[in-house]
N, C-alpha and C positions, 0 to 999 in steps of 0.2 A: 537471551535473557532482554533484550534490550526493548522488547515490547511492554511486558508487565514494569518492567524496573522505572521506565520514563516516565509509566501511567501514573504508576503508585508515587516517585518521587514528585512530580509534576503536583499529585494532588497535596502532597502534605507540606510541599516547598514554594509552589506558586500560587496556592488555592485554587488550583481546578478541580471541578468536582469531578467523583470518580465513583458511582453509583453500583449498586449490586449486580448489574447486569454488565456494566464496565468493569468489574473483577472477574465476573464470569468468563467475559472476552479474554481478558488477560491470561486467566486458566487454559482456556481452550489454544490460545496462541503458542504456549507454552508446551501444551500437549502434541500440538501438532508440530511443532519444530522436532520434537524429541523423536515421533514417529519419523519425520523426513529423515534425521541423522542415523537412526535405525538401519531403514532401507535404502539408504544413500549409495551411488553407484561407487564402484571403483574409479579411481583415477587412474587414467592414461599413464603409463611410464614415458615421460618427457624428458631427457637425460640434458640434452647438447642443445646449443641454440641454433645451430643447424636445423634440427628434429623440428623447434618451435618455428622456427622461419619456414619450411615446409610449410606446415602447417598454417602458416596466420597465410600463405600464399595460394591456399587451395581454394577455386572458385567460388564455393559455397559460400565458405567466411567473408569471403573480399563483397559478397553480394549484398548479404547479411551484413557486415559493415557501413555498406555505404547507404543502407536502407535504415539505420540505425544515425549517421549523420545526418541524413535528410530530413528526417522526425526531428530531431534535436535542433536541427537549424528553423524546422518550422516552428516548433514550439518556444524557443528562445525568440524570435525573431516576430511572428504572428501573432499568436495566441498568449502568450505570457503581457505584451503589454497591455491586452484588452479584458483577459478573464484572470488573469495572475491575481488580484487584488480579492476576487470574489469564490473562483473555484480551488479546492484544495490539491484536484489532481493535476493542475498545470504543471507547478512548480517541481513537486515531487516525481511527475513522469520524467522533467529535465533530470534531477539527481538519477532516477533511474536506468533512464537512457544510458547517461554517461559512463555509470557504473558497470557496465559491459568493457569497456575500454578499460579503466581501473585494474579489475579482476583479471582480463588478460593480461593487462601490464604487471603487475603483481607476480601472477605467477610465471612470465618470463623473466623477471629481476629475479626470483627466486633461483631459476635456474643459473643464471647469470654470476649469480653472489658465489653459489657452489662452484661454479667453475672456478671462479677466481681465487678460492681458495684451493684448488686443487691445482692451482700451477697453468689453468687454462689464458689464453690471449682474448680474453672476454672484452677487453677494453679497447682491441682492435675493431673489435667487430659493430658494424655501424647499428645495427639492431637494437645494442645495448643502450644506447643514447637516444635513440627513438621512442625506447619501451620508458625511458626517465622521463623524456618531454610528454609523452602522453600520460604518464602515471601523474605528473605535475598539474597538468593542464585539467584532468578530467578533476583530479581533487579538488583543485581550487574551486573550478564549475560549481562540483557538487557541495562542498561549504556555503558558496556564496547564494545558492536556491535554496539549499536546506534553512539556513538563518532567516531568508525571507520569510518560508513558508512558518518558521517560529514566530516570528514576530506579529506573522496576522493571525494562524491558527492555533489552536489546542494544540499543549503538546501531546496529550494521550491521544490524539487523534492522526498528528504528525506521523510519529514514529510507526504507530503498526501498518497503518496503508504505505508510507514507504516501506516497508519492509516486504511488504505482499508484494509491491510492483518489481522492486529491487531482486526478491527472491525469483521471480518469475524472468526477468531477463537475465539473472546468471544461469538459471536450469537451462535458457533456450541457449545461450552462450557454450556452456558445457558441450549441449548435444552437438550443436554445431561443428565445433573448433577441436574438442578432445574427442568426442563420440561416445563419453562417457557410459550411455545407457545403450551399448551395443549388447554388452555382456551380462546384462541385467535380467534375472529371474522374472516371471509372470508374478510372484507375490513381492518382487520389491519393485515391482512397477507401482501394484494397484497399493502398497504401504506408501510410497511417495504420493502418489496423487492423493491417496485419502487422507495424510499427513497436512497437505498442501489446501486441501480443501477445508480442513478442521482449523488451519491458520483463517483462511477466508471469513470462515463463520464468527471467529472471535473478535476479527476487526471489524464486522458488520453489528456485532451486539455492541459495541464500543462506540461506533460511530451513529448506528439508527435510534438508540436509545440514550444518550447524552444526556440530554434535559429533562430526563423523567427522574424525581425525586424518589429512587427505589430504594429501600434497604431491608434489611431482616427484621428491622422494629416496627416500620409502617408497614410491611408488604401485606397483612393481613386487610390493612386500613384500606388499600390501595385496590387490593382484587375487589373489596365489597360497597367503593364509592362509586365503583363504575357506573355510569348515567349515557343513556343514549344520547349521542349528538341532537341537537336540535335541527329540526329540518328547516331548512330557507329555500325562499320561492323567488325562483328568477325571474316571474313574470312583473314586467312593468304596474299592472293594473293587481292591486292586493285589496283582496276582501275581508274586513276587519269586522269581529262580530263587538258590537261596544257593551252591551249590557250582558250578565253573567245568566247564563241558561240555567243553571245551578239553583238558582235564586227567585229568578221570575217564574210566574206561573205558565203552563203549558200552553194554556188557552190567549196568554199574552203577546199581541204579535212583536215580532224582534226588530230593531233596529239596527239597519247596516249604514258603514260607511265606505263609500268608494272614490279610493284616492290614485288618482294617475300622475 
């Protein structure tokens, strides 16, 4: 619900425009999210910190985490100072990449909290404190760059694009870390992919047509008043006809002026 709610509330509270296509994009994002939830994979049962530690130590996840860290440092120290103020994807990509670590940390801390109330010595396990530090650092970074993005760009654009990027990273992390897609049927895989593509289509409608004044009231006028764009000439020497051929006689010589 974050995508339609943020777009609609920003339209009423912050004065940001949300046209008919933007509302349709919000609806598609909501429908796509619902389809993804219906066909979501089953969560693999991880009940102890020892099992979580073994999964975090797998070579596949370690390589994946190293790639994410390298990408995050590249975005923060190289691309953000140059293009962060003009490209909406830079700050949101940082938030999304860091989100992979926050989701994994929340999963591990949930297991630790269950073990604590079950009387297990989770506080003596170093993984618990590693997860706490990782969660605090990742959430702080996400809040920082998300606020920077909201200060510069339209709220109704920030949250949908952030949702798509964040969801992509989370799905990839779940595949690599928890292997949640191993037991999925073909129908569930197709449903999940179609739901995600529907979300992307909704975000595209929000972003591509945000400056158009389209509503149910003026939709017929918008469709009827469309005129072909004027043809522009790139040649430096432009030949301009001065007199009006519709008024001048056919046998009258025409006058042309050549500008260089």
